[in-house]
C-alpha positions in Angstrom: -78.1 -9.4 18.9 -74.7 -7.8 19.6 -75.0 -8.6 23.3 -76.0 -12.2 22.5 -72.9 -12.6 20.3 -70.6 -11.0 23.0 -72.1 -13.3 25.7 -71.6 -16.4 23.5 -67.9 -15.3 22.9 -67.3 -14.7 26.5 -68.9 -18.1 27.4 -66.6 -19.8 24.9 -63.5 -18.0 26.3 -64.3 -19.0 29.8 -64.9 -22.6 28.8 -61.7 -22.8 26.9 -59.7 -21.2 29.7 -61.3 -23.7 32.2 -60.2 -26.7 30.0 -56.6 -25.5 29.7 -56.6 -24.8 33.4 -57.7 -28.4 34.1 -55.0 -29.7 31.8 -52.3 -28.0 34.0 -54.1 -29.2 37.2 -53.9 -32.8 35.9 -50.1 -32.5 35.8 -50.0 -31.1 39.4 -52.2 -33.9 40.6 -49.9 -36.5 39.1 -46.9 -34.9 40.9 -48.9 -34.6 44.1 -49.5 -38.4 44.0 -46.1 -39.6 42.8 -43.5 -37.6 44.7 -44.6 -38.9 48.2 -44.3 -42.4 46.7 -40.9 -41.6 45.4 -39.8 -40.8 48.9 -41.2 -44.2 50.2 -39.7 -46.5 47.5 -36.5 -44.7 46.6 -33.3 -44.4 48.7 -32.1 -41.0 49.7 -29.4 -41.3 47.0 -31.9 -42.4 44.3 -34.3 -39.5 45.3 -31.4 -37.1 44.9 -30.6 -38.5 41.4 -34.3 -38.3 40.5 -34.6 -34.6 41.4 -31.4 -33.6 39.6 -32.5 -35.5 36.5 -36.0 -33.9 36.7 -34.4 -30.3 36.9 -32.1 -31.2 34.1 -34.6 -32.3 31.5 -36.9 -29.3 32.3 -34.0 -26.9 31.8 -33.2 -28.6 28.4 -36.9 -28.4 27.5 -36.9 -24.5 28.1 -33.9 -24.3 25.7 -35.2 -26.5 23.0 -38.7 -25.1 23.0 -37.1 -21.6 23.1 -40.3 -19.7 24.0 -41.8 -20.8 20.7 -45.1 -21.7 22.1 -45.6 -18.0 23.2 -44.4 -16.8 19.8 -46.6 -19.2 17.9 -49.8 -18.1 19.7 -48.8 -14.4 19.3 -48.2 -14.6 15.5 -51.2 -16.9 14.9 -53.5 -14.3 16.6 -52.3 -11.7 14.1 -52.3 -14.0 11.0 -54.4 -12.9 8.0 -55.9 -16.3 7.2 -55.6 -20.1 7.7 -53.0 -20.5 4.9 -50.6 -18.0 6.8 -51.3 -20.0 10.1 -50.3 -23.3 8.4 -47.1 -21.7 7.1 -46.4 -20.3 10.5 -46.9 -23.7 12.0 -44.4 -25.4 9.7 -41.8 -22.6 10.3 -42.1 -23.0 14.0 -41.9 -26.8 13.9 -38.9 -26.6 11.6 -37.0 -24.3 14.0 -38.0 -26.3 17.1 -37.0 -29.6 15.4 -33.7 -28.2 14.3 -32.9 -26.9 17.8 -33.8 -30.3 19.2 -31.6 -32.2 16.8 -28.6 -29.9 17.8 -29.3 -30.6 21.5 -29.6 -34.3 20.9 -26.3 -34.3 19.1 -24.7 -32.4 21.9 -26.1 -34.9 24.4 -24.7 -37.8 22.5 -21.3 -36.1 22.5 -21.3 -34.9 26.1 -23.2 -37.7 27.8 -20.2 -38.8 29.8 -19.3 -35.4 30.9 -22.8 -34.4 31.8 -23.3 -37.6 33.8 -20.2 -36.8 35.9 -21.2 -33.1 36.3 -24.8 -33.8 37.3 -24.5 -37.0 39.2 -20.8 -37.2 40.1 -20.7 -40.6 38.4 -20.2 -41.9 34.8 -22.9 -44.6 35.3 -25.9 -42.3 34.4 -25.1 -41.7 30.7 -28.3 -43.5 29.8 -30.3 -41.3 32.2 -28.8 -38.2 30.6 -29.8 -39.3 27.1 -33.3 -40.2 28.3 -33.6 -36.7 29.7 -32.6 -35.3 26.3 -35.3 -37.6 24.7 -38.1 -36.4 27.2 -37.3 -32.7 26.5 -37.4 -33.4 22.7 -40.7 -35.2 22.8 -42.3 -32.7 25.2 -41.3 -29.7 23.0 -42.4 -31.3 19.7 -45.7 -32.4 21.1 -46.2 -28.7 22.1 -46.6 -27.8 18.3 -49.8 -29.9 17.7 -51.2 -28.8 21.1 -50.9 -25.1 20.1 -52.6 -25.9 16.9 -55.5 -27.5 18.8 -55.7 -24.3 20.9 -55.7 -22.1 17.7 -58.5 -24.2 16.5 -60.3 -23.9 19.8 -60.5 -27.7 20.1 -60.4 -27.6 23.9 -61.8 -31.1 24.4 -59.2 -32.8 22.2 -56.5 -30.7 23.9 -57.6 -31.9 27.3 -57.9 -35.5 26.1 -54.3 -35.5 24.8 -52.8 -33.9 28.0 -54.8 -36.0 30.5 -54.2 -39.3 28.6 -50.4 -38.5 28.5 -50.5 -37.8 32.2 -52.4 -41.0 33.1 -50.1 -43.1 30.9 -47.0 -41.6 32.5 -48.3 -42.0 36.0 -49.4 -45.6 35.4 -46.1 -46.7 34.1 -44.1 -44.9 36.8 -46.3 -46.6 39.4 -45.6 -49.9 37.8 -41.9 -49.2 37.9 -41.9 -48.2 41.5 -43.7 -51.4 42.6 -42.1 -53.9 40.2 -38.8 -52.9 38.8 -35.4 -52.9 40.4 -33.9 -50.2 38.1 -36.3 -47.6 39.5 -34.6 -44.4 38.4 -34.1 -45.5 34.7 -37.6 -47.0 34.7 -39.3 -43.8 36.0 -37.6 -41.7 33.3 -38.4 -44.2 30.6 -42.0 -43.8 31.8 -41.7 -40.0 31.5 -40.4 -40.6 28.0 -43.1 -43.1 26.8 -46.2 -40.9 27.4 -45.1 -37.9 25.3 -43.6 -40.1 22.5 -47.0 -42.0 22.3 -48.9 -38.8 22.2 -46.5 -37.4 19.5 -47.1 -40.6 17.4 -50.8 -40.1 17.8 -50.8 -36.4 17.0 -48.3 -36.5 14.1 -50.8 -37.4 11.3 -53.1 -34.5 12.6 -50.1 -32.1 12.6 -48.9 -33.1 9.1 -52.3 -32.7 7.7 -52.4 -29.1 9.1 -48.8 -28.0 8.2 -48.2 -26.2 4.9 -44.7 -27.2 3.9 -43.3 -23.8 3.1 -40.5 -22.4 5.4 -40.6 -18.6 5.6 -37.1 -17.3 6.3 -38.3 -13.7 7.0 -40.9 -15.0 9.5 -38.2 -17.2 11.1 -36.0 -14.2 11.7 -38.9 -12.3 13.3 -39.8 -15.3 15.5 -36.1 -15.7 16.7 -35.9 -11.9 17.4 -39.0 -12.3 19.5 -38.1 -15.4 21.4 -34.4 -14.6 22.2 -35.2 -11.8 24.6 -37.7 -14.0 26.3 -35.1 -16.6 26.8 -32.7 -14.1 28.3 -35.2 -13.0 30.7 -36.0 -16.6 31.8 -32.4 -17.4 32.6 -31.4 -14.2 34.2 
C-alpha cells in the first residue's frame, strides 16, 4: 500500500514536471520561429531596436517580479493550510502590484530620457512605455500561474501558457507581414497576449485570494527576495 502511494506520488510529480517543461519549451519554439523572420523582415537598425527593447523589458520584469515567484512557492510549501496560502497569495500580489505601479510611474516620468539612453533617439517613448506594460502584465500573470502550480492544475497551467504564446506569435506574424510600424506592432503583440491572459485569469485569482495583507509575512518575503535580486544582478 505504501509503495503504491509512493509510486502514484512519483508519477504525479513526473507528470507535473513534464507539463511545466513543455510550457517553457513552447516559449523557446516561438522564439526559434520568430527571430529568423525578424532578420528577414526588419532592417538592421530595426533589428537593433528590437533586441534592445527585448532586453530592456526583461530586465524590468526581473525587478518588478523581484523573485517573488520563488518566494511564493517556498512559503506555500510550508503553509499550514489553505487559508494561510490564500493570505500568502494576496500579500505577494499586493507587493508585486505595488512595485509595478512604482515602476510604471517611473516609466511615465522618465520615458524621454530612457528612449534617448536606450535607442539614442526621442522617438521611441511609446516603445519604452509598452516595455513597461509588458513587464507589468507578465509579472502579474505570474501570480495566478503559481496558484495553479500550488493546486497541481498542470493542464490549466499549460493551456494558459501555450495559448498566450500562440496569440502573441500569431499577432507578431501578422504585424511582420502586414504592418509598416513593425517594431511598435511587435511589442504591442507581446503586450496583448499577457494582458488577455491576465483578464481571463483575474476572476480565478480573485476567488482564490484572501484579502488580508500580512505585514510580518511581507517583511519575511522581502528579506528572502532581496538577496536573490542582489545575486541576479551581480
